Residue frames as a rotation matrix with the C-alpha (Angstrom) as fourth column:
MET 1
0.894 -0.431 0.118 -81.75
-0.375 -0.580 0.723 6.39
-0.243 -0.691 -0.681 47.04
PRO 2
0.432 -0.813 -0.390 -78.06
-0.266 0.299 -0.917 6.02
0.862 0.500 -0.087 46.04
HIS 3
0.983 -0.148 0.110 -75.84
-0.051 0.354 0.934 4.22
-0.177 -0.924 0.340 48.23
ILE 4
0.386 -0.922 -0.040 -71.99
-0.665 -0.248 -0.705 4.33
0.639 0.299 -0.708 48.91
ASP 5
0.863 -0.386 -0.325 -69.75
0.505 0.668 0.546 1.52
0.006 -0.636 0.772 50.38
TYR 6
0.634 -0.724 0.273 -66.76
-0.647 -0.689 -0.327 3.29
0.425 0.031 -0.905 51.80
TYR 7
0.819 -0.462 -0.341 -63.75
0.533 0.832 0.152 1.00
0.213 -0.306 0.928 52.25
PHE 8
0.539 -0.597 0.594 -60.82
-0.453 -0.800 -0.394 2.43
0.710 -0.057 -0.701 54.22
VAL 9
0.017 -0.619 -0.785 -58.01
0.712 0.559 -0.426 1.86
0.702 -0.552 0.450 56.69
THR 10
0.892 0.412 -0.186 -58.18
0.410 -0.565 0.716 3.80
0.190 -0.715 -0.673 60.09
ILE 11
0.191 -0.910 -0.369 -54.40
0.463 -0.248 0.851 4.55
-0.865 -0.334 0.374 59.66
SER 12
0.036 -0.203 0.979 -54.73
0.994 -0.094 -0.056 5.97
0.104 0.975 0.198 56.13
PRO 13
-0.545 -0.217 -0.810 -53.65
0.371 -0.929 -0.001 9.64
-0.752 -0.301 0.587 55.97
TRP 14
-0.945 0.310 0.107 -55.56
-0.031 -0.408 0.912 9.95
0.326 0.859 0.395 52.62
ALA 15
-0.139 0.955 -0.261 -58.70
0.759 0.272 0.591 8.80
0.636 -0.116 -0.763 54.28
TYR 16
-0.103 0.026 -0.994 -57.99
0.834 -0.543 -0.100 11.51
-0.542 -0.840 0.034 57.03
LEU 17
-0.874 -0.327 -0.359 -57.44
0.106 -0.850 0.517 14.15
-0.474 0.414 0.777 54.34
ALA 18
-0.557 0.773 0.302 -60.90
0.557 0.079 0.827 13.39
0.615 0.629 -0.475 52.89
GLY 19
-0.934 0.270 0.233 -62.32
-0.357 -0.700 -0.619 15.23
-0.004 -0.661 0.750 56.01
ASP 20
-0.323 0.903 0.283 -66.17
-0.015 0.294 -0.956 15.27
-0.946 -0.313 -0.082 55.98
ARG 21
-0.654 0.112 -0.748 -66.43
-0.700 -0.463 0.543 15.65
-0.286 0.879 0.382 52.24
LEU 22
-0.869 0.394 -0.300 -67.93
0.178 0.813 0.554 12.18
0.462 0.428 -0.777 51.64
GLU 23
-0.535 0.711 -0.457 -70.66
0.765 0.177 -0.620 12.95
-0.360 -0.681 -0.638 54.23
ARG 24
-0.378 0.319 -0.869 -71.38
-0.264 -0.937 -0.229 16.34
-0.887 0.143 0.438 52.63
ILE 25
-0.801 0.042 -0.597 -71.59
-0.595 0.060 0.802 14.75
0.069 0.997 -0.024 49.23
ALA 26
-0.852 0.459 -0.252 -73.81
0.462 0.885 0.050 11.99
0.246 -0.074 -0.966 50.47
ALA 27
-0.368 0.733 -0.572 -76.13
0.540 -0.331 -0.773 14.42
-0.756 -0.594 -0.274 52.15
ALA 28
-0.546 0.139 -0.826 -76.38
-0.558 -0.795 0.235 16.60
-0.625 0.590 0.512 49.02
HIS 29
-0.620 0.175 -0.765 -77.53
-0.720 0.261 0.643 13.64
0.312 0.949 -0.036 47.11
GLY 30
0.272 0.868 0.415 -79.61
-0.956 0.194 0.220 11.90
0.111 -0.456 0.883 49.56
ALA 31
0.162 -0.400 -0.902 -77.22
-0.340 0.835 -0.432 8.96
0.926 0.377 -0.001 49.51
THR 32
0.923 -0.005 0.384 -76.53
-0.361 0.331 0.872 6.47
-0.131 -0.944 0.304 52.41
VAL 33
0.167 -0.969 -0.181 -73.11
-0.716 0.007 -0.698 5.26
0.677 0.247 -0.693 53.34
THR 34
0.998 0.055 -0.041 -71.85
-0.016 0.769 0.639 2.09
0.067 -0.637 0.768 54.78
TYR 35
0.410 -0.888 0.210 -68.48
-0.902 -0.429 -0.051 2.36
0.135 -0.168 -0.976 56.41
LYS 36
0.977 -0.065 -0.205 -66.17
0.038 0.991 -0.128 -0.70
0.212 0.118 0.970 55.75
PRO 37
0.303 -0.929 0.213 -62.83
-0.921 -0.228 0.316 -0.60
-0.245 -0.291 -0.925 57.66
LEU 38
0.982 0.032 -0.185 -60.61
-0.104 0.912 -0.396 -3.27
0.156 0.408 0.899 56.32
ASP 39
0.408 -0.898 0.165 -57.07
0.185 0.258 0.948 -5.02
-0.894 -0.357 0.271 56.51
MET 40
0.831 -0.050 -0.555 -55.09
-0.529 -0.382 -0.758 -3.36
-0.174 0.923 -0.343 53.83
GLY 41
-0.316 -0.926 0.207 -52.21
-0.783 0.378 0.494 -5.71
-0.535 -0.006 -0.845 54.23
ARG 42
-0.257 0.372 0.892 -54.44
0.280 0.912 -0.300 -8.44
-0.925 0.173 -0.338 53.01
VAL 43
0.751 0.645 -0.141 -55.76
0.103 -0.326 -0.940 -6.23
-0.652 0.692 -0.312 50.27
PHE 44
0.378 -0.755 -0.535 -52.31
-0.844 -0.519 0.136 -5.34
-0.381 0.400 -0.834 49.10
ALA 45
-0.600 -0.587 0.543 -51.23
-0.364 0.805 0.469 -9.02
-0.713 0.084 -0.697 49.02
ALA 46
-0.030 0.597 0.801 -54.24
0.508 0.700 -0.502 -9.91
-0.861 0.392 -0.325 46.97
THR 47
0.819 0.515 0.252 -54.08
0.467 -0.343 -0.815 -7.02
-0.333 0.786 -0.521 44.47
GLY 48
0.312 -0.809 0.498 -50.29
0.854 0.009 -0.520 -6.29
0.417 0.588 0.694 43.97
GLY 49
0.728 -0.139 0.672 -49.89
-0.261 -0.962 0.084 -3.42
0.634 -0.237 -0.736 46.15
LEU 50
-0.121 -0.875 -0.469 -46.93
0.584 0.319 -0.746 -2.91
0.803 -0.364 0.473 48.58
PRO 51
0.691 0.231 -0.685 -46.85
0.714 -0.370 0.595 -1.87
-0.116 -0.900 -0.420 52.20
LEU 52
0.955 -0.287 0.071 -45.06
-0.269 -0.944 -0.192 1.54
0.122 0.165 -0.979 52.60
GLY 53
0.428 -0.856 0.290 -41.85
-0.509 0.037 0.860 -0.02
-0.747 -0.516 -0.420 54.01
GLN 54
0.005 -0.378 0.926 -41.50
0.454 0.826 0.334 -2.08
-0.891 0.418 0.176 50.90
ARG 55
0.905 0.386 0.177 -41.99
0.364 -0.489 -0.793 0.66
-0.220 0.782 -0.583 48.43
SER 56
0.088 -0.868 0.488 -39.06
0.888 -0.153 -0.433 2.16
0.451 0.472 0.758 46.41
GLU 57
-0.430 -0.409 -0.805 -37.40
0.777 -0.622 -0.099 5.22
-0.460 -0.668 0.586 47.81
ALA 58
-0.961 0.154 0.230 -38.75
0.070 -0.668 0.741 7.31
0.267 0.728 0.631 44.85
ARG 59
-0.198 0.976 -0.094 -42.32
0.397 0.167 0.903 6.28
0.897 0.141 -0.420 45.77
ARG 60
0.189 0.191 -0.963 -41.94
0.981 -0.078 0.177 7.01
-0.042 -0.978 -0.202 49.59
ALA 61
-0.765 -0.491 -0.418 -40.45
0.511 -0.856 0.070 10.44
-0.392 -0.160 0.906 48.71
TYR 62
-0.833 0.496 0.244 -43.33
-0.009 -0.453 0.892 11.29
0.553 0.741 0.381 46.43
ARG 63
0.011 0.796 -0.606 -45.83
0.788 0.366 0.496 10.16
0.616 -0.483 -0.622 48.93
LEU 64
-0.248 -0.171 -0.954 -44.38
0.840 -0.528 -0.124 12.74
-0.483 -0.832 0.274 51.50
GLN 65
-0.981 -0.088 -0.174 -44.66
0.014 -0.921 0.389 15.56
-0.194 0.379 0.905 48.87
GLU 66
-0.518 0.847 0.118 -48.27
0.138 -0.053 0.989 14.68
0.844 0.528 -0.089 47.97
LEU 67
0.071 0.477 -0.876 -49.19
0.988 0.087 0.127 14.53
0.137 -0.875 -0.465 51.71
ARG 68
-0.596 -0.289 -0.749 -47.75
0.550 -0.826 -0.119 18.05
-0.585 -0.483 0.652 52.16
ARG 69
-0.983 0.183 -0.006 -49.57
-0.126 -0.653 0.747 19.32
0.133 0.735 0.665 49.15
ALA 70
-0.230 0.904 -0.360 -52.90
0.508 0.427 0.749 17.62
0.830 -0.011 -0.557 50.14
GLN 71
-0.175 0.163 -0.971 -52.58
0.978 -0.086 -0.190 19.15
-0.114 -0.983 -0.144 53.59
VAL 72
-0.858 -0.256 -0.446 -52.19
0.222 -0.967 0.129 22.60
-0.464 0.012 0.886 52.20
LYS 73
-0.806 0.591 -0.030 -55.16
-0.069 -0.044 0.997 22.13
0.588 0.806 0.076 49.82
THR 74
-0.057 0.838 -0.542 -57.45
0.650 0.443 0.618 20.76
0.758 -0.317 -0.570 52.53
GLY 75
-0.084 -0.052 0.995 -56.26
-0.516 -0.852 -0.089 23.01
0.852 -0.521 0.045 55.44
LEU 76
0.890 0.372 -0.263 -56.48
-0.005 0.585 0.811 20.02
0.455 -0.721 0.522 57.74
PRO 77
0.354 -0.791 0.499 -53.78
-0.922 -0.205 0.329 19.81
-0.158 -0.577 -0.802 60.45
LEU 78
0.957 -0.016 -0.291 -51.47
-0.085 0.940 -0.330 16.95
0.279 0.341 0.898 59.53
ASN 79
0.346 -0.881 0.322 -48.38
-0.658 0.016 0.752 15.43
-0.668 -0.472 -0.575 61.16
ILE 80
0.539 0.031 -0.841 -46.83
-0.777 0.403 -0.483 13.86
0.324 0.915 0.242 58.13
HIS 81
-0.412 -0.652 -0.636 -44.50
-0.156 0.738 -0.656 11.79
0.898 -0.171 -0.406 60.23
ALA 82
0.484 0.745 0.458 -47.16
-0.593 -0.105 0.798 10.84
0.643 -0.658 0.391 62.86
ALA 83
-0.290 -0.671 0.682 -45.82
-0.946 0.095 -0.309 9.58
0.143 -0.735 -0.663 66.03
HIS 84
-0.308 0.254 0.917 -47.98
-0.344 0.869 -0.356 6.44
-0.887 -0.425 -0.180 66.10
PHE 85
0.855 0.420 -0.302 -47.92
-0.463 0.359 -0.811 5.34
-0.232 0.833 0.502 62.46
PRO 86
-0.173 0.853 -0.492 -47.96
-0.350 0.414 0.840 2.64
0.921 0.317 0.228 61.60
THR 87
-0.602 0.250 0.759 -50.04
-0.748 0.155 -0.645 1.09
-0.279 -0.956 0.094 64.48
ASN 88
-0.890 0.391 0.234 -52.48
0.430 0.891 0.146 -1.70
-0.152 0.230 -0.961 64.68
PRO 89
-0.805 0.593 -0.003 -55.60
-0.555 -0.751 0.358 -0.56
0.210 0.290 0.934 62.96
ALA 90
-0.554 0.615 -0.561 -57.76
0.336 0.782 0.525 -3.55
0.762 0.103 -0.640 63.93
PRO 91
-0.605 0.435 -0.667 -59.05
0.763 0.079 -0.641 -2.40
-0.226 -0.897 -0.380 67.40
SER 92
-0.659 0.397 -0.639 -60.28
-0.312 -0.917 -0.249 1.09
-0.685 0.036 0.728 66.06
SER 93
-0.760 0.401 -0.511 -61.85
-0.491 0.160 0.856 -0.86
0.426 0.902 0.075 63.11
TYR 94
-0.658 0.535 -0.529 -63.72
0.573 0.812 0.109 -3.21
0.489 -0.231 -0.841 65.28
ALA 95
-0.576 0.425 -0.699 -65.06
0.499 -0.495 -0.712 -0.24
-0.648 -0.758 0.073 67.29
ILE 96
-0.742 0.297 -0.600 -66.21
-0.589 -0.716 0.374 1.49
-0.319 0.631 0.707 64.19
VAL 97
-0.703 0.485 -0.520 -68.05
-0.069 0.682 0.728 -1.65
0.708 0.548 -0.446 62.96
ALA 98
-0.603 0.422 -0.677 -69.61
0.794 0.398 -0.459 -2.18
0.076 -0.814 -0.575 66.48
ALA 99
-0.643 0.313 -0.699 -70.81
0.085 -0.878 -0.472 1.53
-0.761 -0.363 0.538 66.48
GLN 100
-0.786 0.394 -0.477 -72.28
-0.600 -0.299 0.742 1.37
0.150 0.869 0.471 63.15
GLN 101
-0.640 0.509 -0.576 -74.21
0.192 0.832 0.521 -1.60
0.744 0.223 -0.630 64.09
ALA 102
-0.531 0.373 -0.761 -75.31
0.841 0.119 -0.528 -0.32
-0.107 -0.920 -0.377 67.39
GLY 103
0.044 0.513 0.857 -76.35
0.579 -0.713 0.396 3.16
0.814 0.479 -0.329 66.13
GLY 104
0.612 0.361 -0.704 -76.94
0.791 -0.276 0.546 6.15
0.003 -0.891 -0.455 68.46
GLY 105
0.087 -0.665 -0.742 -74.08
0.279 -0.699 0.659 8.34
-0.956 -0.264 0.125 67.43
ASP 106
0.746 -0.010 -0.666 -72.48
-0.569 -0.530 -0.629 9.98
-0.346 0.848 -0.401 64.41
ILE 107
0.692 -0.504 0.517 -70.57
0.461 0.860 0.222 7.30
-0.556 0.085 0.827 62.55
GLY 108
0.659 -0.399 0.638 -69.05
0.482 -0.427 -0.765 9.70
0.577 0.812 -0.089 60.09
ALA 109
0.630 -0.342 0.697 -67.77
-0.625 -0.757 0.194 11.77
0.461 -0.558 -0.690 63.10
LEU 110
0.808 -0.337 0.484 -66.46
-0.131 0.698 0.704 8.55
-0.575 -0.632 0.519 64.74
VAL 111
0.649 -0.577 0.495 -64.23
0.760 0.498 -0.417 7.70
-0.006 0.648 0.762 61.65
ARG 112
0.495 -0.471 0.731 -62.98
0.046 -0.825 -0.563 11.32
0.868 0.312 -0.387 61.40
HIS 113
0.766 -0.214 0.606 -62.12
-0.642 -0.216 0.736 11.34
-0.027 -0.953 -0.303 65.25
VAL 114
0.750 -0.501 0.431 -60.09
0.305 0.841 0.446 8.08
-0.586 -0.203 0.784 64.79
LEU 115
0.589 -0.490 0.642 -58.37
0.754 0.047 -0.655 9.22
0.291 0.870 0.398 61.78
ALA 116
0.582 -0.264 0.769 -57.51
-0.260 -0.957 -0.131 12.80
0.770 -0.124 -0.626 63.41
ALA 117
0.934 -0.217 0.283 -56.29
-0.239 0.207 0.949 10.98
-0.264 -0.954 0.141 66.54
CYS 118
0.545 -0.735 0.404 -53.58
0.711 0.660 0.242 9.44
-0.444 0.155 0.882 64.50
TRP 119
-0.018 -0.572 0.820 -52.68
0.961 -0.238 -0.144 12.08
0.277 0.785 0.554 62.01
ALA 120
0.140 0.028 0.990 -53.41
0.137 -0.991 0.009 15.34
0.981 0.134 -0.143 63.85
GLU 121
0.688 0.258 0.678 -53.34
-0.602 -0.318 0.732 14.62
0.405 -0.912 -0.064 67.62
GLU 122
-0.299 -0.938 -0.176 -50.38
-0.639 0.334 -0.693 12.24
0.709 -0.095 -0.699 67.93
ARG 123
0.080 0.433 0.898 -52.47
-0.883 0.449 -0.138 9.57
-0.463 -0.782 0.418 69.69
ASN 124
-0.889 -0.444 -0.110 -52.08
-0.452 0.820 0.351 5.85
-0.066 0.362 -0.930 69.29
ILE 125
-0.070 0.978 -0.197 -55.45
-0.979 -0.029 0.203 4.56
0.192 0.207 0.959 67.88
ALA 126
-0.204 -0.079 -0.976 -54.52
-0.080 0.995 -0.064 1.07
0.976 0.065 -0.209 68.98
GLU 127
-0.961 -0.228 -0.156 -55.05
0.150 0.042 -0.988 2.03
0.232 -0.973 -0.006 72.61
ASP 128
-0.333 0.875 -0.351 -58.32
0.924 0.377 0.063 1.35
0.187 -0.303 -0.934 74.43
ALA 129
-0.171 0.230 -0.958 -58.42
0.651 -0.703 -0.286 4.83
-0.739 -0.673 -0.030 76.02
VAL 130
-0.812 -0.179 -0.556 -58.14
-0.251 -0.753 0.609 6.56
-0.528 0.633 0.566 72.69
ILE 131
-0.830 0.551 -0.086 -60.72
0.211 0.453 0.866 4.43
0.516 0.701 -0.492 71.02
ARG 132
-0.166 0.774 -0.611 -63.13
0.983 0.079 -0.167 5.05
-0.081 -0.629 -0.774 73.97
ASP 133
-0.403 -0.044 -0.914 -62.59
0.257 -0.964 -0.067 8.78
-0.879 -0.262 0.399 73.71
CYS 134
-0.968 0.066 -0.241 -63.25
-0.249 -0.354 0.901 8.83
-0.026 0.933 0.359 69.99
LEU 135
-0.570 0.800 -0.187 -66.58
0.658 0.581 0.478 6.80
0.491 0.149 -0.858 70.60
THR 136
-0.184 0.488 -0.853 -67.64
0.834 -0.381 -0.398 9.25
-0.519 -0.785 -0.337 73.38
ARG 137
-0.653 -0.150 -0.742 -66.91
-0.052 -0.969 0.242 12.31
-0.755 0.197 0.625 71.26
ALA 138
-0.938 0.242 -0.248 -69.02
-0.239 0.065 0.969 10.85
0.250 0.968 -0.003 68.47
GLY 139
-0.161 0.913 0.375 -72.03
-0.984 -0.177 0.009 10.11
0.074 -0.367 0.927 70.71
PHE 140
0.263 0.351 -0.899 -71.49
-0.348 0.903 0.251 6.47
0.900 0.247 0.360 71.16
ASP 141
0.936 0.030 0.351 -71.32
-0.346 0.257 0.902 4.31
-0.063 -0.966 0.251 74.22
PRO 142
0.190 -0.977 -0.101 -67.59
-0.957 -0.161 -0.243 3.83
0.221 0.143 -0.965 74.90
ALA 143
0.059 -0.114 0.992 -68.25
-0.497 0.858 0.128 0.28
-0.866 -0.500 -0.006 76.23
LEU 144
0.905 0.410 -0.115 -68.53
-0.311 0.452 -0.836 -0.65
-0.291 0.793 0.536 72.53
ALA 145
0.146 -0.951 -0.271 -64.80
-0.945 -0.054 -0.322 -0.75
0.292 0.303 -0.907 72.50
ASP 146
-0.693 -0.365 0.622 -65.19
-0.608 0.759 -0.232 -4.07
-0.387 -0.539 -0.748 74.54
SER 147
-0.071 0.768 0.636 -68.62
-0.163 0.620 -0.767 -5.42
-0.984 -0.159 0.081 73.84
GLY 148
0.781 0.396 -0.483 -68.26
-0.482 -0.111 -0.869 -5.05
-0.398 0.912 0.104 70.01
LEU 149
-0.180 -0.984 -0.014 -64.99
-0.759 0.130 0.638 -6.88
-0.625 0.125 -0.770 69.68
LEU 150
-0.414 0.057 0.908 -66.35
0.189 0.982 0.024 -10.21
-0.890 0.182 -0.417 68.39
ALA 151
0.562 0.762 0.322 -68.70
0.572 -0.077 -0.817 -8.62
-0.598 0.643 -0.479 65.85
GLY 152
0.717 -0.380 -0.584 -66.25
-0.531 -0.841 -0.106 -6.11
-0.451 0.386 -0.805 64.84
ALA 153
-0.349 -0.932 0.101 -63.60
-0.575 0.298 0.762 -8.64
-0.740 0.208 -0.639 64.15
VAL 154
-0.241 0.301 0.923 -65.93
0.540 0.831 -0.130 -10.80
-0.806 0.467 -0.363 62.03
ALA 155
0.811 0.583 -0.051 -67.05
0.340 -0.541 -0.769 -7.83
-0.476 0.607 -0.637 60.06
TYR 156
0.279 -0.810 -0.515 -63.54
-0.692 -0.542 0.477 -6.62
-0.665 0.224 -0.712 59.58
GLU 157
-0.571 -0.507 0.645 -62.61
-0.028 0.798 0.602 -10.00
-0.820 0.326 -0.470 58.03
ALA 158
0.119 0.771 0.626 -65.77
0.752 0.342 -0.564 -9.85
-0.649 0.538 -0.538 55.94
ASN 159
0.786 0.171 -0.594 -65.10
-0.107 -0.909 -0.402 -6.30
-0.609 0.380 -0.697 54.76
THR 160
-0.104 -0.942 -0.320 -61.66
-0.684 -0.166 0.710 -7.28
-0.722 0.293 -0.627 53.65
GLU 161
-0.569 -0.033 0.822 -62.71
0.427 0.842 0.330 -10.38
-0.703 0.539 -0.465 51.71
GLU 162
0.540 0.835 0.105 -65.62
0.643 -0.329 -0.691 -8.26
-0.542 0.441 -0.715 50.16
ALA 163
0.511 -0.409 -0.756 -63.13
-0.438 -0.881 0.180 -5.47
-0.740 0.239 -0.629 49.23
ILE 164
-0.589 -0.808 -0.005 -60.83
-0.372 0.265 0.890 -7.80
-0.718 0.526 -0.456 47.37
THR 165
-0.350 0.525 0.776 -63.73
0.692 0.703 -0.163 -9.43
-0.631 0.480 -0.610 45.60
ARG 166
0.690 0.719 -0.080 -65.05
0.563 -0.603 -0.566 -5.91
-0.455 0.346 -0.821 44.41
GLY 167
0.361 -0.632 0.685 -61.67
0.818 -0.138 -0.558 -4.72
0.447 0.762 0.468 43.25
VAL 168
0.980 -0.046 0.193 -60.57
-0.128 -0.890 0.438 -2.49
0.151 -0.453 -0.878 45.96
PHE 169
0.519 -0.845 -0.128 -56.99
0.696 0.505 -0.511 -1.87
0.496 0.176 0.850 46.07
GLY 170
-0.688 -0.663 0.296 -56.33
0.373 -0.672 -0.639 1.32
0.623 -0.329 0.710 48.30
SER 171
0.123 0.650 -0.750 -57.73
0.986 -0.164 0.019 3.65
-0.110 -0.742 -0.662 50.96
PRO 172
-0.371 0.883 0.288 -59.94
-0.279 0.190 -0.941 5.46
-0.886 -0.429 0.176 50.72
PHE 173
-0.987 0.158 -0.041 -62.07
0.030 0.421 0.907 3.61
0.160 0.893 -0.420 48.11
TYR 174
-0.449 0.894 0.007 -65.69
-0.457 -0.223 -0.861 4.34
-0.768 -0.389 0.508 47.24
ILE 175
-0.979 0.160 0.124 -68.14
0.198 0.638 0.744 2.14
0.040 0.753 -0.656 45.47
THR 176
-0.556 0.831 0.021 -71.60
-0.805 -0.532 -0.263 3.12
-0.207 -0.163 0.965 44.50
ASP 177
-0.067 0.634 0.770 -74.67
-0.220 0.744 -0.631 0.89
-0.973 -0.211 0.089 44.10
THR 178
0.926 0.300 -0.231 -74.13
-0.273 0.105 -0.956 1.09
-0.262 0.948 0.179 40.30
ASP 179
0.664 -0.701 0.260 -70.56
0.629 0.712 0.312 -0.38
-0.403 -0.043 0.914 40.86
GLU 180
0.620 -0.586 0.522 -68.83
-0.037 -0.686 -0.726 3.07
0.784 0.431 -0.448 39.88
ARG 181
0.650 -0.484 -0.585 -65.51
0.760 0.422 0.495 2.95
0.007 -0.767 0.642 41.75
PHE 182
0.670 -0.366 0.645 -63.44
-0.148 -0.918 -0.367 5.88
0.727 0.150 -0.670 43.01
TRP 183
0.457 -0.657 -0.599 -60.05
0.861 0.496 0.113 5.55
0.223 -0.568 0.792 44.62
GLY 184
-0.563 -0.823 0.074 -58.63
0.758 -0.550 -0.350 8.29
0.329 -0.141 0.934 46.57
GLN 185
-0.033 0.571 -0.820 -59.82
0.717 -0.558 -0.418 11.41
-0.697 -0.602 -0.391 48.44
ASP 186
-0.661 -0.339 -0.670 -58.87
-0.212 -0.772 0.599 13.35
-0.720 0.538 0.438 45.40
ARG 187
-0.941 0.336 0.040 -61.68
0.137 0.270 0.953 11.63
0.310 0.902 -0.300 43.44
LEU 188
-0.528 0.778 -0.341 -64.42
0.663 0.127 -0.737 12.66
-0.530 -0.616 -0.583 45.62
ASP 189
-0.362 0.406 -0.839 -65.31
-0.529 -0.831 -0.174 15.57
-0.768 0.380 0.516 43.21
ASP 190
-0.783 0.072 -0.618 -65.73
-0.533 0.434 0.726 12.75
0.320 0.898 -0.302 40.61
LEU 191
-0.798 0.552 -0.240 -68.01
0.602 0.731 -0.321 10.83
-0.002 -0.400 -0.916 42.92
ASP 192
-0.402 0.654 -0.641 -70.09
0.076 -0.673 -0.735 14.00
-0.913 -0.344 0.221 43.40
ALA 193
-0.525 0.120 -0.842 -70.24
-0.779 -0.467 0.419 14.54
-0.343 0.876 0.339 39.62
HIS 194
-0.877 0.236 -0.417 -71.31
-0.015 0.856 0.516 10.96
0.479 0.459 -0.748 39.04
LEU 195
-0.562 0.752 -0.344 -74.14
0.766 0.317 -0.560 11.12
-0.312 -0.578 -0.754 41.67
SER 196
-0.317 0.458 -0.831 -75.17
-0.201 -0.888 -0.413 14.41
-0.927 0.036 0.373 39.94
GLY 197
0.584 0.500 0.639 -75.39
0.456 0.449 -0.768 12.72
-0.671 0.740 0.034 36.61
ARG 198
0.769 -0.366 -0.524 -72.58
-0.549 -0.798 -0.248 14.74
-0.328 0.479 -0.814 35.13
LEU 199
-0.217 -0.961 -0.171 -70.06
-0.976 0.213 0.040 11.85
-0.002 0.176 -0.984 34.96
């Protein structure tokens, strides 16, 4: 059975624009997925990337055009200038880790709810009430927002270190169990083709 490790940041618009395509691809190929939220600031520092505020004006302007085009192509609602971006991604990441460990809900849906809260619903995903609502909507116990803090924090750090070791440098980033790497929601077709044996 193929497996995909999915590295992402809960405030990544590109991860949001992936929608449910990863889950549909995994289902089509009988693949399992492990969701690995991480600290992109540390990943950037280790791999030569720059936080958005430190990028050149040309790169920031191009990003906005790409976001607009991606929104049109996906049809997903997107507030390009989200009211609560940037915000602290750690609390929502801890909750996702805790939910994945606890089980009982739809982890893919939880990740999508968190991303949509930031990019489509103008909510602050660093706030406890928002995280609890996302957990509830995905079928998880909202108390995981509190009870899973320690385990979530430990796994968040471990995910970040692992990502750096495995060559992750952006979000979203997908790595198969054969170490094929795919960066960006616009490479999901390539991931699908790889799992099909066509690439």
